[in-house]
C-alpha positions as CSV (number, residue, x, y, z in Angstrom):
1,X,120.4,117.2,92.5
2,X,117.2,117.5,94.5
3,X,114.9,120.4,94.3
4,X,115.3,121.0,98.1
5,X,119.1,120.6,98.2
6,X,120.4,122.7,101.1
7,X,117.0,123.5,102.6
8,X,115.9,122.8,106.2
9,X,112.3,121.7,106.7
10,X,110.0,121.0,109.7
11,X,107.0,118.7,109.1
12,X,104.4,118.6,112.0
13,X,102.0,115.7,112.1
14,X,104.9,113.9,110.5
15,X,104.6,110.4,112.1
16,X,102.1,108.9,109.6
17,X,100.0,109.5,106.5
18,X,100.5,112.8,104.6
19,X,103.2,114.0,107.0
20,X,105.3,110.9,106.9
21,X,105.3,110.6,103.1
22,X,106.1,114.4,102.8
23,X,109.0,114.0,105.2
24,X,110.3,111.1,103.1
25,X,109.9,113.0,99.9
26,X,111.6,116.2,101.2
27,X,114.6,114.1,102.3
28,X,114.7,112.3,99.0
29,X,114.9,115.8,97.3
30,X,117.8,116.9,99.4
31,X,116.3,118.6,102.5
32,X,117.3,118.1,106.1
33,X,113.9,117.2,107.7
34,X,112.8,117.6,111.3
35,X,109.8,115.3,111.8
36,X,107.5,116.4,114.7
37,X,104.6,114.6,116.3
38,X,103.2,113.3,119.5
39,X,104.0,109.6,118.9
40,X,107.7,109.2,119.8
41,X,108.1,105.6,118.8
42,X,106.5,106.1,115.3
43,X,108.5,109.3,114.8
44,X,111.8,107.8,115.7
45,X,111.1,104.7,113.6
46,X,110.4,106.9,110.6
47,X,113.5,109.0,111.1
48,X,115.6,105.8,111.2
49,X,114.0,104.6,108.0
50,X,114.7,107.9,106.2
51,X,118.3,108.0,107.5
52,X,120.7,110.8,108.2
53,X,118.7,113.6,106.6
54,X,115.9,113.1,109.2
55,X,115.5,113.6,112.9
56,X,112.5,113.5,115.2
57,X,111.4,116.0,117.8
58,X,108.4,115.1,120.0
59,X,106.0,118.1,120.2
60,X,102.3,118.9,120.7
61,X,101.5,121.8,118.3
62,X,98.8,123.0,120.7
63,X,101.4,123.9,123.3
64,X,103.2,127.2,122.6
65,X,106.3,126.3,124.5
66,X,106.8,123.0,122.6
67,X,106.3,124.7,119.2
68,X,108.7,127.5,120.2
69,X,111.3,124.9,121.3
70,X,110.8,122.8,118.1
71,X,111.5,125.8,115.8
72,X,114.2,127.4,117.9
73,X,116.0,124.1,118.2
74,X,115.9,123.5,114.5
75,X,117.4,126.9,113.8
76,X,120.0,126.3,116.5
77,X,121.0,123.0,115.0
78,X,121.0,123.9,111.3
79,X,121.4,127.7,111.3
80,X,118.3,128.3,109.3
81,X,114.7,127.3,108.5
82,X,113.5,127.2,105.0
83,X,110.2,125.2,105.1
84,X,107.5,124.8,107.7
85,X,104.8,122.3,106.9
86,X,102.0,122.8,109.5
87,X,100.3,119.5,108.9
88,X,99.4,118.2,112.4
89,X,95.7,117.4,112.8
90,X,93.0,114.9,113.6
91,X,89.3,114.4,112.9
92,X,86.2,113.8,115.0
93,X,82.9,112.0,114.1
94,X,80.2,114.2,112.5
95,X,77.3,114.8,114.8
96,X,74.4,117.3,115.1
97,X,75.3,120.8,116.1
98,X,72.9,120.3,119.0
99,X,75.2,117.5,120.2
100,X,78.4,119.6,120.0
101,X,80.9,118.5,122.6
102,X,82.6,121.8,123.7
103,X,85.7,120.1,125.1
104,X,86.1,118.1,121.9
105,X,85.7,121.4,119.9
106,X,88.4,123.1,122.0
107,X,90.8,120.2,121.5
108,X,90.3,120.2,117.8
109,X,90.6,124.0,117.4
110,X,93.8,123.9,119.6
111,X,95.5,121.6,117.2
112,X,94.1,122.6,113.8
113,X,93.9,126.4,114.3
114,X,96.1,127.4,117.3
115,X,98.8,124.9,116.2
116,X,99.1,126.4,112.7
117,X,99.1,130.0,114.1
118,X,101.8,129.1,116.6
119,X,103.9,127.5,113.9
120,X,103.7,130.6,111.8
121,X,104.3,132.9,114.8
122,X,107.6,131.2,115.7
123,X,108.9,130.5,112.2
124,X,108.2,134.0,110.9
125,X,111.0,135.9,112.7
126,X,113.6,133.4,111.4
127,X,112.3,133.5,107.8
128,X,112.0,137.3,107.9
129,X,115.6,137.6,108.9
130,X,116.6,135.3,106.1
131,X,114.4,137.1,103.6
132,X,113.2,133.7,102.4
133,X,111.1,130.7,103.4
134,X,108.0,128.8,102.6
135,X,105.2,128.1,105.1
136,X,102.6,125.4,104.0
137,X,99.4,124.9,106.0
138,X,97.1,121.9,105.6
139,X,93.6,122.9,104.8
140,X,90.9,120.6,103.4
141,X,88.0,120.4,100.9
142,X,85.9,120.7,104.0
143,X,86.9,124.4,104.1
144,X,84.9,124.9,100.9
145,X,82.1,122.3,100.9
146,X,79.7,121.3,103.8
147,X,78.9,117.7,104.5
148,X,82.3,116.2,104.2
149,X,83.2,116.4,107.8
150,X,82.1,117.6,111.2
151,X,81.1,121.3,111.5
152,X,84.1,121.8,113.8
153,X,86.6,120.4,111.4
154,X,85.1,122.4,108.5
155,X,85.3,125.6,110.5
156,X,88.9,124.9,111.6
157,X,90.1,124.2,108.0
158,X,88.3,127.3,106.7
159,X,90.2,129.3,109.3
160,X,93.5,127.7,108.2
161,X,92.9,128.7,104.5
162,X,92.0,132.3,105.4
163,X,94.7,132.9,108.0
164,X,97.2,131.5,105.5
165,X,96.2,134.3,103.1
166,X,96.3,136.9,105.8
167,X,99.8,136.0,106.9
168,X,100.9,135.7,103.3
169,X,100.0,139.4,102.8
170,X,102.4,140.4,105.6
171,X,105.3,138.0,105.0
172,X,105.4,138.2,101.3
173,X,107.0,141.6,101.7
174,X,110.0,139.8,103.3
175,X,110.3,137.2,100.6
176,X,108.5,134.6,102.7
177,X,105.7,132.7,101.0
178,X,102.6,131.3,102.9
179,X,100.2,129.0,101.2
180,X,97.8,126.3,102.1
181,X,97.0,123.0,100.4
182,X,93.6,121.3,100.7
183,X,93.4,117.5,100.3
184,X,90.3,115.7,99.3
185,X,89.6,112.1,100.4
186,X,93.1,110.7,101.1
187,X,93.8,107.2,102.3
188,X,95.3,107.8,105.7
189,X,94.6,106.8,109.3
190,X,92.9,110.1,110.2
191,X,89.4,108.6,109.6
192,X,90.0,105.6,111.9
193,X,91.5,107.8,114.5
194,X,88.5,110.1,114.3
195,X,86.3,107.1,115.0
196,X,88.2,106.2,118.1
197,X,90.5,103.5,116.7
198,X,94.0,103.3,118.2
199,X,96.3,105.5,116.1
200,X,98.7,102.7,115.2
201,X,95.9,100.4,114.2
202,X,94.2,103.1,112.2
203,X,97.3,103.7,110.2
204,X,97.5,100.0,109.3
205,X,93.9,99.9,108.4
206,X,94.0,103.0,106.1
207,X,94.4,101.0,102.9
208,X,90.9,99.5,103.4
209,X,89.5,103.0,102.5
210,X,90.9,102.9,98.9
211,X,88.0,101.2,97.1
212,X,85.4,103.4,98.8
213,X,87.3,106.6,98.2
214,X,87.9,105.8,94.5
215,X,84.2,106.7,93.7
216,X,84.2,110.1,95.4
217,X,85.7,112.2,92.6
218,X,86.0,112.3,88.8
219,X,89.5,110.8,88.9
220,X,88.6,107.2,89.5
221,X,91.0,106.3,92.2
222,X,91.6,107.1,95.8
223,X,93.8,110.0,96.8
224,X,97.1,109.0,98.4
225,X,99.6,110.6,100.7
226,X,101.9,110.7,97.8
227,X,99.6,113.1,96.0
228,X,99.6,115.6,98.8
229,X,103.4,115.2,99.4
230,X,104.0,116.1,95.8
231,X,101.9,119.3,96.2
232,X,103.8,120.2,99.4
233,X,107.1,119.6,97.6
234,X,106.0,122.1,94.9
235,X,105.1,124.7,97.5
236,X,108.3,124.1,99.4
237,X,110.6,124.4,96.3
238,X,111.8,127.4,94.4
239,X,109.5,126.3,91.5
240,X,106.7,128.0,93.4
241,X,108.7,131.2,94.0
242,X,105.9,133.5,92.8
243,X,103.0,131.6,94.5
244,X,101.8,133.3,97.7
245,X,98.5,133.4,99.5
246,X,97.1,130.5,97.5
247,X,95.2,127.4,98.4
248,X,96.2,124.4,96.3
249,X,93.3,121.9,96.0
250,X,94.4,118.3,95.6
251,X,91.1,116.5,95.5
252,X,90.8,114.7,92.1
253,X,88.1,117.1,91.2
254,X,85.9,116.3,94.2
255,X,84.6,119.8,94.7
256,X,84.3,120.6,91.0
257,X,81.1,118.7,90.7
258,X,79.5,115.3,90.2
259,X,81.1,112.8,87.9
260,X,79.9,113.3,84.3
261,X,79.0,109.7,83.9
262,X,76.9,109.7,87.1
263,X,75.2,113.0,86.2
264,X,74.4,111.7,82.7
265,X,73.0,108.5,84.0
266,X,70.8,110.4,86.6
267,X,69.6,112.8,83.9
268,X,68.7,109.9,81.5
269,X,66.8,108.1,84.3
270,X,64.9,111.3,85.0
271,X,64.1,111.9,81.3
272,X,63.1,108.2,80.9
273,X,60.8,108.6,83.8
274,X,59.2,111.8,82.4
275,X,58.6,110.2,79.0
276,X,57.1,107.1,80.6
277,X,54.8,109.2,82.7
278,X,53.8,111.3,79.7
279,X,53.0,108.2,77.7
280,X,50.5,107.1,80.4
281,X,48.8,110.5,80.6
282,X,45.6,110.7,78.5
């Protein structure tokens, strides 16, 4: 028995990284999963690897008609929609606010903010009729701490976290839960893609990030798509039936503070310096 037996789920941004592993895990736990993304070959390959529980629908979440068709088509095929994981996204290189590229800003906001809002807009009527459902939106530690990303990405993810709360306040009355989850530094191709690397190449290169990411948080390993997929599974399942309007941080403690060992070493170096200076003072 899987924890998602009988449920129907849509995963956007499902062709790689967090979305791909979440689609796999949802299917492993009994769900019928519709994978959505812009890369048809990658999406169809993933659906074939997962097997009969999975299918792929090509869609750009920034386009209202494509999101509407994705969600309506899923309901038409399966008769219901239980889980929507609004996960599609991409990054851009950090740069000075003085060098803000307005067209780039608009593209990012269209996917990260408009895309999430469209997903909720078209899923809500179905779930409200059912009196059940779970919507999960991908936020980021960048929503809470500056300096981890571009200003545009940070602003978009902060918007995702807050609009998840706002929609949760409405849909909770219908038995529909809306939550966000915020990854820390996770080993995926988004970083290479943000640097202009071909998406397929960036996905293959992602493992190279593991050693560098291992030092970014108190837990001494890099975050993996599996970690986020497990969080999404919890929010999708009935185990989180009383969780609504919450952001689930999955960051290894990144935003909690500096590693204790690093802070202790820095404090000792400071104290040693002060004592040495005092000893030389007449």
